[in-house]
TILOFI-451553 format. One record per residue: residue in three letters; x, z, y of N, C-alpha, C, O in turn. Coordinates in steps of 0.1 Angstrom, whole numbers, padded with zeros to 4 digits, always signed. Atoms other than C-alpha are relative to their C-alpha. Last residue first. Example, Ala and Ser with C-alpha at 12.3 -4.5 7.8 and 13.67 -1.06 7.14 Angstrom:
TILOFI-451553
SER-0009+0000-0011+0137+0071-0011-0008+0008+0011-0003+0009+0022;ALA+0009+0000-0012+0123+0078-0045+0009+0000+0012+0019+0007+0012;
//
This chain:
TILOFI-451553
ARG+0008+0011-0004+0849+1236+0259-0018+0007-0004-0028+0001-0002;GLN+0002-0001-0012+0878+1258+0262-0014-0008+0004-0018-0010+0016;SER+0002-0016-0005+0877+1271+0227+0000-0006+0015-0005+0003+0022;ARG+0010-0003+0001+0882+1232+0219-0007+0014+0004-0019+0012+0007;LEU+0010+0011-0009+0909+1225+0237-0014+0005-0004-0021+0010+0004;TYR+0002-0009-0014+0927+1260+0222-0007-0013+0009-0011-0010+0020;ALA+0010-0010-0001+0918+1244+0187-0001+0005+0012-0012+0008+0015;LEU+0008+0004-0012+0937+1211+0192-0011+0013+0003-0019+0012+0012;LEU-0011+0001-0010+0968+1215+0169-0009+0001+0011-0004+0005+0021;THR-0006-0010-0006+0943+1226+0141+0008+0001+0014+0008+0012+0021;SER-0013-0003-0009+0929+1192+0143+0001+0013+0002-0004+0017+0013;LYS-0009+0002+0015+0897+1184+0117+0016+0005+0006+0024+0007-0003;ARG+0000-0011+0009+0873+1202+0142+0013-0001-0010+0019+0008-0016;LEU-0006-0011-0009+0885+1177+0172+0001+0015-0011+0010+0023-0011;ALA-0013+0002-0001+0877+1147+0149+0004+0015+0005+0011+0022-0003;SER-0008+0001+0016+0843+1160+0143+0015+0002-0001+0020+0012-0005;ASN+0000-0016+0003+0838+1168+0180+0007+0002-0016+0016+0009-0020;VAL-0009-0004-0005+0847+1130+0187+0003+0014+0000+0015+0019+0003;GLU-0014-0001+0006+0825+1121+0163+0015+0004+0007+0025+0005+0001;ALA+0001-0008+0015+0797+1137+0178+0012-0003-0005+0021+0005-0008;ARG-0005-0013-0004+0807+1125+0215+0002+0007-0014+0011+0015-0017;PHE-0014+0002+0000+0807+1090+0198+0003+0013+0003+0013+0017-0002;ALA-0004+0004+0016+0771+1096+0185+0013+0000+0002+0018+0005-0007;ARG-0003-0014+0008+0761+1111+0219+0007-0004-0013+0015+0005-0016;HIS+0000+0004+0013+0768+1083+0241+0003+0009-0011+0014+0011-0017;ARG+0011+0005+0004+0758+1092+0274-0002-0001-0014-0013+0000-0019;ARG+0004-0013+0003+0792+1112+0284-0014-0002-0008-0018+0008-0016;TYR+0010-0001+0011+0808+1083+0275-0006+0009-0003-0009+0013-0014;LYS+0006+0013+0006+0829+1075+0305-0012-0002-0007-0021-0009-0003;GLU+0006+0008-0012+0826+1112+0320-0001-0013-0005-0013-0016-0005;ASP+0011-0007-0007+0826+1139+0294-0003-0008+0010-0013-0006+0017;LYS+0014-0005+0005+0839+1123+0263-0010+0005+0011-0022+0005+0010;TYR+0006+0007+0011+0864+1097+0275-0013+0009-0005-0024+0003-0006;LEU+0003+0015-0005+0878+1112+0307-0009-0007-0009-0018-0014-0004;LYS+0009+0001-0011+0873+1149+0298-0006-0013+0003-0017-0016+0005;LEU+0014-0005+0004+0890+1145+0267-0009-0001+0009-0019-0008+0007;LEU+0004+0010+0009+0921+1126+0282-0016+0001-0005-0025-0008-0004;ALA+0006+0011-0008+0923+1151+0308-0005-0012-0007-0015-0018-0003;GLY+0018-0002-0003+0923+1178+0282-0002-0009+0009-0014-0012+0009;ALA+0009+0001+0011+0955+1160+0266-0013+0006+0002-0022+0003-0006;LYS+0001+0015+0001+0973+1156+0301-0011-0002-0013-0021-0009-0012;ALA+0012+0006-0008+0968+1193+0307-0004-0015+0001-0014-0019+0006;PRO+0013-0005+0002+0984+1203+0275-0010-0004+0008-0021-0007+0005;ARG+0005+0004-0010+1017+1179+0278-0017+0008-0003-0025+0000-0008;GLY+0001-0012-0011+1041+1199+0259-0006-0006+0009-0001-0004+0020;ASP-0006+0001-0006+1049+1169+0236+0005+0006+0015+0014+0004+0024;VAL-0011-0004+0007+1033+1183+0209+0011-0003+0010+0022+0004+0009;MET+0001-0014+0002+1000+1184+0231+0016+0005-0005+0022+0014+0000;GLN-0005-0006-0015+1007+1150+0242+0001+0014+0000+0009+0020+0008;ALA-0014+0006-0002+1009+1135+0206+0004+0008+0016+0015+0011+0020;GLU-0011-0008+0007+0978+1156+0196+0012-0004+0004+0020+0005+0004;MET+0001-0017-0004+0957+1143+0225+0010+0007-0006+0018+0014+0000;LEU-0010+0002-0015+0970+1104+0215-0002+0015+0006+0008+0019+0012;ALA-0014+0005+0003+0957+1112+0180+0010+0002+0011+0020+0009+0011;VAL-0005-0010+0002+0925+1127+0192+0014-0001-0004+0022+0009-0001;LEU-0003-0009-0012+0918+1095+0212+0004+0014-0004+0010+0020+0004;VAL-0007+0006-0012+0923+1071+0184+0005+0012+0008+0016+0017+0008;GLU-0013-0003+0006+0903+1093+0157+0013-0003+0008+0023+0004+0009;ALA-0004-0010-0003+0876+1089+0182+0009+0009-0006+0012+0020-0003;ALA-0005-0004-0014+0879+1056+0183+0002+0011+0001+0013+0014+0006;ARG-0015+0004-0005+0879+1054+0146+0004+0000+0015+0016+0001+0018;ASP-0010-0014+0007+0849+1077+0141+0012-0006+0000+0022+0002+0000;TYR-0005-0011-0007+0832+1054+0166+0007+0008-0006+0015+0014+0001;SER-0013-0004-0002+0835+1024+0142+0005+0013+0010+0017+0016+0011;GLY-0008-0002+0012+0802+1017+0128+0014+0004+0002+0020+0010-0008;ARG+0001-0013+0008+0788+1024+0159+0008+0004-0013+0014+0014-0017;ARG-0004+0002+0013+0804+0992+0177-0002+0015-0007+0008+0022-0009;LEU+0010-0009+0008+0783+1000+0208+0003-0007-0016-0005-0011-0024;GLU+0007+0009+0006+0804+0975+0230-0011+0003-0010-0018-0005-0015;SER+0009+0008-0007+0810+1000+0250-0003-0011-0001-0009-0017+0008;VAL+0010-0007-0003+0823+1022+0224-0008-0006+0010-0020-0004+0010;ILE+0011-0007+0010+0844+1001+0204-0013+0008+0004-0023+0008-0002;ALA+0004+0011+0009+0861+0981+0230-0008+0001-0007-0017-0007-0007;ASP+0009+0006-0007+0865+1013+0251-0008-0014-0004-0019-0017+0000;ILE+0011-0010+0000+0882+1033+0225-0008-0008+0011-0020-0006+0008;ARG+0007+0001+0010+0905+1003+0217-0013+0010+0002-0024+0007-0004;GLY+0007+0013+0000+0915+0999+0254-0005-0003-0013-0013-0013-0014;GLY+0014+0002-0008+0921+1035+0260-0007-0014-0002-0019-0016-0001;ALA+0009-0008+0003+0944+1038+0231-0016-0001+0008-0027-0002+0004;MET+0006+0003+0012+0963+1009+0238-0012+0008-0006-0022+0003-0011;ARG+0006+0014-0006+0966+1016+0277-0005-0003-0016-0017-0006-0017;GLU+0009+0001-0005+0978+1052+0264-0011-0012+0004-0023-0010+0005;ALA+0008-0008+0008+1003+1043+0240-0014+0002+0007-0023-0004+0001;LEU+0002+0009+0012+1018+1018+0263-0012+0005-0007-0023+0001-0007;ASP+0010+0009-0005+1018+1044+0291-0005-0013-0010-0017-0018-0009;TRP+0012-0008-0001+1035+1068+0267-0010-0011+0008-0021-0014+0003;TRP+0006+0001+0016+1060+1042+0258-0015+0006+0002-0025+0000-0001;ARG+0005+0017+0002+1069+1034+0296-0007+0001-0014-0017-0006-0016;GLN+0011+0002-0005+1074+1073+0300-0010-0014-0001-0022-0016+0000;LYS+0011-0004+0011+1098+1076+0274-0011-0003+0006-0020-0007-0001;GLY+0008+0011+0005+1123+1054+0292-0013+0001-0007-0021-0007-0010;THR+0004+0009-0013+1139+1082+0316-0011-0014-0002-0018-0019+0006;GLU+0011-0004-0009+1137+1106+0290-0005-0009+0010-0017-0011+0013;SER-0009-0009-0010+1156+1086+0266-0010+0004+0010-0020-0003+0012;LEU+0001+0003-0013+1142+1077+0233+0002+0004+0009+0001+0017+0008;ARG+0000-0012-0012+1156+1082+0202-0004-0006+0012+0002-0015+0015;ALA+0000+0010-0014+1143+1057+0175+0000+0010+0012-0010+0014+0017;GLN-0011+0009-0001+1158+1075+0140+0000-0003+0018+0009-0002+0026;LYS-0008-0012-0003+1129+1104+0137+0014-0008+0007+0020-0001+0015;CYS+0006-0009-0011+1101+1075+0138+0013+0011+0005+0015+0013+0017;GLY-0002+0008-0015+1123+1055+0116-0004+0007+0012+0004+0008+0022;ILE-0013+0001+0000+1123+1083+0090+0006-0007+0012+0014-0003+0021;LEU-0007-0012-0004+1090+1086+0091+0011+0002+0003+0013+0011+0011;LEU+0003+0001-0014+1085+1051+0083+0002+0013+0007+0007+0013+0018;GLU-0009+0009-0007+1105+1058+0052-0005-0004+0017+0003-0005+0026;THR-0011-0006+0002+1084+1085+0039+0009-0008+0014+0011-0006+0026;LEU+0003-0012-0009+1050+1067+0047+0012+0007+0002+0013+0010+0014;VAL-0001+0007-0009+1062+1037+0024+0002+0010+0011+0012+0010+0018;GLU-0017+0005-0004+1073+1061+0002+0000-0008+0007+0012-0009+0012;ASN-0008-0011-0008+1037+1077+0004+0017-0003+0003+0024+0001+0012;ASP+0002-0002-0017+1021+1043+0002+0004+0014+0005+0004+0018+0017;ARG-0004+0011-0007+1037+1038-0033-0001+0003+0016+0008+0005+0023;SER-0012+0000-0001+1029+1070-0047+0007-0010+0008+0015-0007+0016;ARG-0008-0014-0008+0996+1070-0038+0015+0002+0001+0020+0006+0011;ALA+0001+0005-0013+0991+1034-0054+0006+0012+0012+0014+0012+0021;SER-0010+0008-0003+1007+1049-0087-0002-0009+0018+0008-0013+0025;GLU-0014-0011-0001+0983+1080-0086+0010-0010+0004+0016-0007+0014;ASN-0004+0008-0012+0950+1054-0077+0017+0010-0001+0025+0010+0009;LYS-0005+0013-0001+0940+1057-0114+0007-0005+0015+0013-0016+0016;SER-0001+0007+0013+0941+1092-0118+0006-0014+0003+0018-0017+0005;GLU-0012-0004+0006+0943+1117-0091+0005-0007-0011+0014-0003-0018;GLU+0002+0003+0016+0916+1108-0067+0016-0001-0006+0025-0005+0000;ILE-0004+0014+0003+0923+1122-0033+0000-0003-0014+0007+0005-0022;ASP+0013+0006+0009+0906+1156-0031+0005-0017+0000-0004-0026-0001;GLU-0002-0002+0012+0937+1176-0022-0012-0009-0009-0014-0009-0021;ALA+0016-0002+0008+0941+1162+0011+0001+0001-0012+0007-0008-0017;ASP+0000-0011+0012+0978+1170+0021-0013+0002-0004-0017+0012-0009;LEU-0011+0001+0007+0986+1137+0040+0002+0010-0009+0010+0010-0018;SER-0013-0009-0003+0953+1134+0050+0012+0003-0007+0011+0005-0019;ASP+0003-0011-0010+0920+1114+0050+0011+0009+0007+0011+0014+0018;ILE-0009-0016+0000+0942+1084+0036-0005+0008+0008+0000+0008+0019;ASP+0000-0014-0005+0925+1050+0036+0001+0012-0005-0006+0016-0015;ARG+0013-0008-0003+0936+1021+0017-0001+0013+0009+0009+0020+0012;ASN+0009+0012-0005+0962+0992+0021-0015+0009-0006-0026+0003-0008;GLY+0001+0005+0009+0994+1015+0030-0015-0008-0001-0020-0012+0010;CYS-0009+0005+0010+1010+1020+0058-0002-0005-0011+0006-0013-0015;TYR-0005+0013-0002+0981+1020+0081+0013-0006-0008+0015-0018-0010;ARG+0011+0014+0001+0961+1047+0068+0007-0013-0001+0006-0021-0009;ALA+0002+0003+0016+0992+1072+0063-0010-0013-0002-0009-0023-0010;LEU-0016+0008+0006+1004+1066+0097-0004-0001-0015+0000-0010-0023;LEU+0000+0015-0005+0967+1072+0112+0015-0006-0006+0017-0018-0007;SER+0010+0011+0008+0967+1104+0092-0001-0013+0003-0001-0022-0006;SER-0006+0001+0014+1000+1117+0102-0012-0009-0004-0010-0020-0008;VAL-0008+0010-0003+0988+1110+0142+0006-0003-0016+0010-0014-0019;THR+0007+0015+0000+0956+1128+0130+0010-0007+0006+0005-0017+0009;PRO+0004+0006+0013+0976+1158+0114-0006-0012+0002-0007-0020-0007;ALA+0008+0009-0005+1002+1165+0148-0009-0007-0013-0005-0019-0017;ARG+0009-0005-0007+1021+1193+0139-0011-0006+0003-0022+0001+0004;PRO+0012-0003+0007+1041+1175+0115-0012+0007+0005-0022+0008-0003;SER+0003-0018+0001+1064+1165+0140-0011-0001-0009-0020-0010-0007;ALA+0007+0000+0012+1072+1124+0134+0001+0017-0001+0008+0023-0009;GLU-0011+0000+0010+1098+1125+0164-0007+0005-0012-0003+0015-0017;ILE+0000-0014+0005+1069+1133+0190+0010+0002-0010+0012+0013-0015;LEU+0005-0009-0014+1069+1098+0209+0004+0015-0004+0012+0021+0003;THR-0011-0001-0003+1081+1082+0172+0000+0009+0013+0009+0018+0014;GLY-0011-0006+0008+1050+1091+0157+0015+0003+0003+0021+0013-0001;LEU+0002-0015-0003+1029+1080+0187+0008+0008-0012+0011+0019-0008;LEU-0002-0002-0015+1046+1045+0184-0001+0016+0001+0008+0024+0002;ALA-0016+0000+0003+1043+1045+0145+0006+0005+0015+0014+0014+0016;ALA-0005-0016+0006+1008+1050+0150+0013+0003-0004+0016+0013-0009;PHE+0002-0013-0011+1008+1022+0177+0000+0014-0011+0004+0025-0008;PHE-0012-0002-0009+1030+0998+0153-0007+0012+0010+0000+0021+0016;MET-0012-0007+0004+1010+1004+0125+0008-0001+0011+0016+0008+0012;ALA+0002-0016+0002+0977+0993+0143+0010+0009-0007+0007+0021-0008;THR+0001-0007-0013+0993+0964+0158-0006+0013-0004-0003+0024+0002;GLY-0015-0003-0007+1006+0953+0125-0003+0007+0013+0005+0017+0017;ARG-0009-0013+0009+0973+0958+0106+0013+0003+0009+0017+0014+0011;ALA-0007-0005-0008+0955+0934+0131+0008+0013-0005+0011+0023+0002;GLU-0010+0009-0003+0938+0911+0106+0013+0005+0012+0022-0002+0016;SER-0001+0017+0004+0922+0934+0088+0011-0007+0007+0023-0006+0005;SER+0000-0001+0015+0916+0974+0095+0001-0014-0009-0002-0014-0021;TRP-0008-0007+0002+0927+0970+0131+0005+0004-0016+0016+0006-0021;GLY-0006+0006+0011+0905+0945+0138+0012+0006-0005+0021-0002-0009;ILE+0008+0002+0007+0899+0954+0177+0007-0006-0015+0017-0013-0014;ILE+0006-0014+0001+0928+0963+0197-0010+0001-0008-0011+0012-0012;LYS+0006+0002+0010+0948+0932+0199-0008+0013-0006-0006+0017-0018;ASN+0015+0003-0007+0962+0938+0235-0010-0002-0011-0022-0003-0007;THR+0006-0010-0003+0994+0949+0218-0012+0003+0007-0016+0014+0010;ASN+0007+0002-0011+1003+0917+0202-0010+0017+0006-0021+0020+0003;VAL+0014-0008+0000+1030+0929+0180-0005-0007+0013+0002-0011+0022;ARG+0007+0008+0010+1065+0909+0175-0017+0005+0000-0025-0002-0007;ARG-0003+0014-0004+1084+0921+0209-0012-0010-0014-0019-0020-0011;GLU+0010+0004-0012+1070+0956+0203-0001-0018+0003-0011-0024+0005;ALA+0010+0001+0006+1089+0956+0170-0011-0002+0008-0021-0008+0005;ASP+0002+0011+0010+1121+0949+0184-0014-0006-0005-0017-0018-0007;GLU+0002+0012-0008+1114+0974+0210+0000-0012-0007-0008-0021-0003;LEU+0013+0004-0005+1106+1000+0183-0001-0011+0013-0012-0015+0016;ARG-0005+0009-0014+1137+0996+0164-0014-0006+0006-0019-0017+0005;GLY+0004-0005-0013+1132+1028+0145+0002-0010+0012+0005-0008+0024;GLY-0013+0000-0006+1145+1012+0113+0004+0006+0014+0015+0005+0020;MET-0008-0010+0009+1113+1019+0093+0016+0001+0004+0024+0008-0002;LEU+0003-0017-0005+1098+1004+0124+0006+0010-0007+0009+0021-0003;LEU-0002-0005-0011+1114+0971+0119+0000+0016+0005+0007+0025+0010;ALA-0014-0002+0000+1105+0969+0086+0010+0003+0014+0020+0010+0013;THR-0002-0009+0010+1067+0972+0090+0019+0005+0000+0024+0016+0003;ILE+0000-0012-0012+1070+0947+0120+0005+0018-0006+0012+0027-0002;VAL-0009+0000-0010+1081+0922+0094+0002+0014+0011+0012+0021+0015;LEU-0008-0002+0007+1056+0932+0068+0017+0003+0008+0025+0011+0006;LYS+0001-0017+0002+1030+0933+0094+0013+0004-0010+0017+0015-0007;GLU-0006-0006-0012+1042+0896+0104-0004+0014-0002+0003+0021+0005;SER+0011-0004-0010+1035+0885+0068+0007+0006+0012+0018+0012+0010;ALA+0006-0012-0002+1067+0870+0054-0011+0003+0008-0011-0001+0019;THR+0015+0002-0006+1072+0832+0056-0006+0014-0003-0019+0014-0006;THR+0008+0003+0007+1111+0837+0049-0014-0001+0007-0014+0002+0019;GLU+0001+0012+0005+1141+0835+0070-0013-0004-0013-0012-0015-0019;ALA+0000+0009-0013+1135+0863+0093+0002-0015-0006-0002-0024+0001;LEU+0012+0005+0000+1126+0882+0060-0001-0008+0010-0011-0016+0010;PHE+0003+0006+0011+1162+0882+0049-0014-0004+0003-0018-0015+0000;HIS-0008+0016-0001+1177+0891+0083-0005-0008-0012-0003-0020-0012;VAL+0006+0006-0010+1154+0922+0081+0005-0013+0003-0003-0021+0007;ALA+0016+0000+0002+1161+0930+0047-0003-0004+0013-0012-0012+0012;ASP-0001+0009+0007+1200+0927+0054-0015-0007-0005-0017-0019-0008;ASP-0003+0013-0007+1195+0949+0083-0002-0009-0009-0013-0016-0007;LEU+0013+0007-0009+1175+0975+0063+0006-0011+0009-0002-0020+0011;GLU+0008+0001+0007+1205+0977+0034-0011-0007+0009-0013-0019+0009;GLU-0005+0014+0006+1233+0980+0059-0009-0004-0008-0009-0016-0005;GLU+0001+0008-0013+1211+1009+0077+0006-0012-0008-0002-0021-0010;ARG+0014+0002-0004+1202+1027+0043+0002-0011+0012-0004-0022+0010;ARG-0002+0016-0003+1236+1026+0027-0013-0007+0006-0016-0019+0005;SER-0003+0002-0015+1241+1063+0021+0000-0017+0006+0009-0021+0013;GLN-0009+0003+0002+1235+1062-0016+0009-0005+0014+0018-0014+0015;ARG-0007-0010+0008+1205+1084-0016+0015-0004-0003+0022+0004-0008;GLY-0005-0013-0006+1195+1063+0014+0008+0010-0009+0017+0016-0005;ALA-0007+0001-0010+1195+1030-0002+0004+0015+0008+0015+0019+0011;GLU-0015+0001+0009+1175+1042-0032+0012-0003+0008+0022+0002+0004;ALA-0004-0012+0007+1149+1051-0006+0012+0004-0007+0019+0014-0006;LEU-0004-0007-0008+1155+1018+0014+0000+0015-0004+0010+0021+0000;LEU-0012+0006-0004+1149+0995-0015+0007+0015+0009+0015+0023+0004;SER-0008-0007+0012+1118+1020-0026+0016-0008+0002+0026-0001-0002;ALA+0000-0012-0002+1103+1012+0010+0010+0007-0012+0018+0016-0011;LEU-0013-0003-0007+1112+0977+0006+0000+0012+0004+0010+0014+0012;ALA-0012+0000+0006+1091+0974-0025+0013+0002+0010+0025+0006+0006;SER-0004-0009+0011+1064+0992-0012+0013-0003-0007+0020+0006-0012;GLU+0000-0013-0008+1060+0970+0022+0006+0012-0010+0015+0019-0006;ALA+0013-0008-0006+1061+0939+0002+0005+0012+0005+0016+0017+0000;PRO-0004-0007-0012+1088+0911-0004-0015+0006+0001-0025-0001+0001;PHE+0011-0002-0004+1085+0897-0039-0003+0009+0008-0007+0019+0004;SER+0008+0013+0009+1119+0882-0053-0016+0003+0002-0023-0006-0003;ARG+0002+0013-0002+1133+0898-0025-0005-0009-0009-0007-0021-0006;PHE+0000+0003-0014+1123+0934-0029-0003-0015+0006-0013-0020+0012;CYS+0019+0000-0004+1124+0935-0064-0003-0004+0010-0011-0014+0009;GLU+0005+0013+0009+1161+0921-0060-0015+0000-0003-0023-0010-0001;ARG-0003+0008-0010+1170+0949-0036-0005-0014-0006-0008-0022+0002;ASN+0013-0001-0012+1154+0974-0060+0002-0010+0009-0008-0014+0015;GLY+0009+0002+0005+1177+0962-0091-0012-0003+0012-0019-0013+0015;GLN+0001+0015+0001+1209+0960-0070-0015-0003-0005-0021-0012+0002;LEU-0003+0006-0012+1207+0996-0056-0006-0015-0002-0015-0021+0003;ALA+0017-0001-0007+1194+1007-0090+0001-0005+0012-0009-0012+0015;LEU+0012+0010+0004+1224+0989-0107-0016+0002+0007-0026-0005+0008;LYS-0005+0015-0005+1249+1004-0085-0011-0007-0003-0018-0013+0005;PRO+0004+0001-0013+1238+1039-0092+0000-0014+0008-0007-0017+0017;GLU-0012+0009-0006+1244+1037-0129-0007-0002+0016-0017-0009+0018;GLY-0006-0009-0011+1231+1067-0148+0010-0009+0007+0022-0007+0008;LEU-0017-0002+0000+1225+1048-0177+0008+0007+0009+0020+0009+0008;LYS-0006-0008+0012+1187+1058-0182+0017-0002-0001+0024+0006-0008;GLU+0001-0012+0001+1182+1053-0144+0003+0006-0013+0009+0017-0014;SER-0009-0012-0006+1198+1026-0142+0000+0010-0001+0010+0017-0003;ALA-0011-0004+0006+1179+1007-0169+0010+0006+0007+0019+0011+0001;ALA+0001-0012+0010+1147+1014-0152+0015+0001-0009+0020+0012-0013;VAL+0004-0009-0008+1159+0995-0119-0001+0013-0012+0005+0023-0012;ILE-0018-0006-0003+1176+0968-0140-0003+0014+0006+0006+0022+0004;MET-0005-0006+0014+1139+0967-0157+0017-0001+0001+0025+0002-0008;SER+0007-0011+0004+1122+0962-0122+0010+0007-0014+0014+0019-0014;ALA-0010-0007-0009+1144+0931-0114-0004+0014-0006+0005+0020-0012;ALA-0013+0001+0005+1127+0914-0144+0008+0010+0011+0017+0017+0006;GLN-0002-0012+0011+1097+0926-0132+0009+0001-0005+0012+0012-0009;ALA+0001-0016-0004+1103+0913-0096-0002+0007-0012+0001+0019-0012;ARG-0011-0002-0004+1110+0878-0111+0005+0015+0006+0016+0020+0004;LEU-0005+0001+0013+1076+0876-0128+0018+0004+0004+0025+0010-0004;PRO+0003-0015+0008+1060+0888-0094+0008-0001-0014+0012+0010-0019;GLY+0014-0003+0003+1075+0857-0074+0000+0014-0011+0010+0020-0016;ALA+0006-0009-0008+1109+0842-0067-0014+0001-0004-0019-0009-0008;PRO+0001+0002-0014+1121+0816-0092-0007+0014+0003-0013+0021-0005;ILE+0014-0001-0005+1135+0828-0127-0002-0003+0015+0007+0001+0023;VAL+0008+0012+0003+1169+0814-0137-0016-0001+0004-0023-0012+0006;GLU-0006+0012-0004+1194+0836-0125-0006-0011+0002-0003-0020+0011;LEU+0002+0005-0020+1172+0864-0121+0007-0011+0005+0007-0016+0017;ALA+0012+0006-0004+1171+0863-0161-0005-0003+0015-0013-0011+0020;GLU-0003+0014+0006+1209+0868-0164-0012-0005+0003-0012-0015+0010;GLN-0007+0008-0013+1204+0902-0143+0003-0015-0004+0006-0022+0005;ALA+0013-0001-0013+1173+0912-0167+0010-0005+0011+0005-0011+0020;VAL+0008+0015+0001+1195+0899-0199-0009+0000+0013-0015-0010+0016;CYS-0007+0014+0002+1226+0923-0188-0007-0011-0002-0004-0021+0003;ALA-0007+0007-0014+1204+0951-0177+0007-0012+0000+0004-0020+0009;VAL+0011+0005-0009+1182+0952-0209+0010-0001+0012+0013-0013+0015;GLU+0005+0013+0002+1214+0952-0231-0010-0008+0010-0010-0019+0014;THR-0009+0007-0003+1227+0983-0216+0000-0016-0003+0006-0025+0002;TRP+0000+0001-0014+1195+0998-0220+0009-0008+0006+0006-0015+0016;SER-0013+0005-0001+1191+0992-0259+0002-0005+0015+0000-0016+0018;ASP-0007-0009-0010+1161+1017-0260+0015-0002-0001+0024+0006-0003;ALA-0014-0004+0009+1150+0995-0288+0006+0013+0005+0011+0022-0001;THR+0003-0006+0012+1114+0992-0270+0012+0006-0010+0011+0016-0017;VAL+0006-0012-0004+1134+0983-0241-0006+0011-0010-0003+0022-0011;LEU-0011-0007-0005+1151+0956-0259-0006+0013+0004-0006+0023-0004;SER-0005-0004+0012+1119+0944-0272+0011+0007+0002+0011+0017-0005;ASP+0009-0011+0009+1104+0943-0240+0003+0005-0012-0002+0016-0016;LEU+0000-0009-0007+1131+0922-0227-0006+0013-0006-0001+0023-0010;TRP-0015-0007+0008+1133+0898-0255+0002+0010+0010+0013+0016+0006;TYR+0003-0006+0014+1093+0893-0245+0014+0007-0004+0015+0018-0009;MET+0000-0017-0004+1106+0889-0205-0007+0007-0015-0009+0019-0015;
//
């Protein structure tokens, strides 16, 4: 790597590309090989060589599989009209590795392959979405995104997708108060993952006849999570339960079901958990953040 660094310092980008490609032949999979592959990407930008960019991103992903590397690969493949081919190859590659279940699920969701992702997910795992069940959390958020074809009108759905596509909490896709300095690189990676997930949400065309099954699943998962948190008095997670409720309501509103959204609010806030003041306060807080649900707020 010292030789490559010296070539970069000398702006010898043709040599950088050649040496990095040779390095890929001898360096085993891992972060060091991914670093060599990233040199090919850097060289492609300097030399204006799209094929090198695709090769470099592909090898970065294969060297050290991660959601951010997959997103970068698909973004470059999309610019070269090769997104589907590269996604197919990535899914097949992951099937032959010990990649995390969340990474496999994310890859499937980026391709709009909702049924394939469902087969990999334990939809009954409604606790632990910020830790061991992040794949389930990602699936739920992407399911809502798919049902509304990634509509930007649902800010809470967007917030869920943003949170579970990265390793950090993001309050809003448009939040101005996210730290701009040391987290800039992480934000960029998360946003690239989010962008590819949104493409997948739009690609997953759901038939009107089959759509109800997915709505039923979304309601079952949301209801199970809300009940598990509130009925067991997990007060530290009341905000997450409220967020799931409001996200589901937003999705119903975008899909033209305002009566259903209102019924969900009545069921969980005014009937099942009317005595849980802390939860009701979190629901009110989540509602205030949703411009889409202003109508429902005005009716209560």
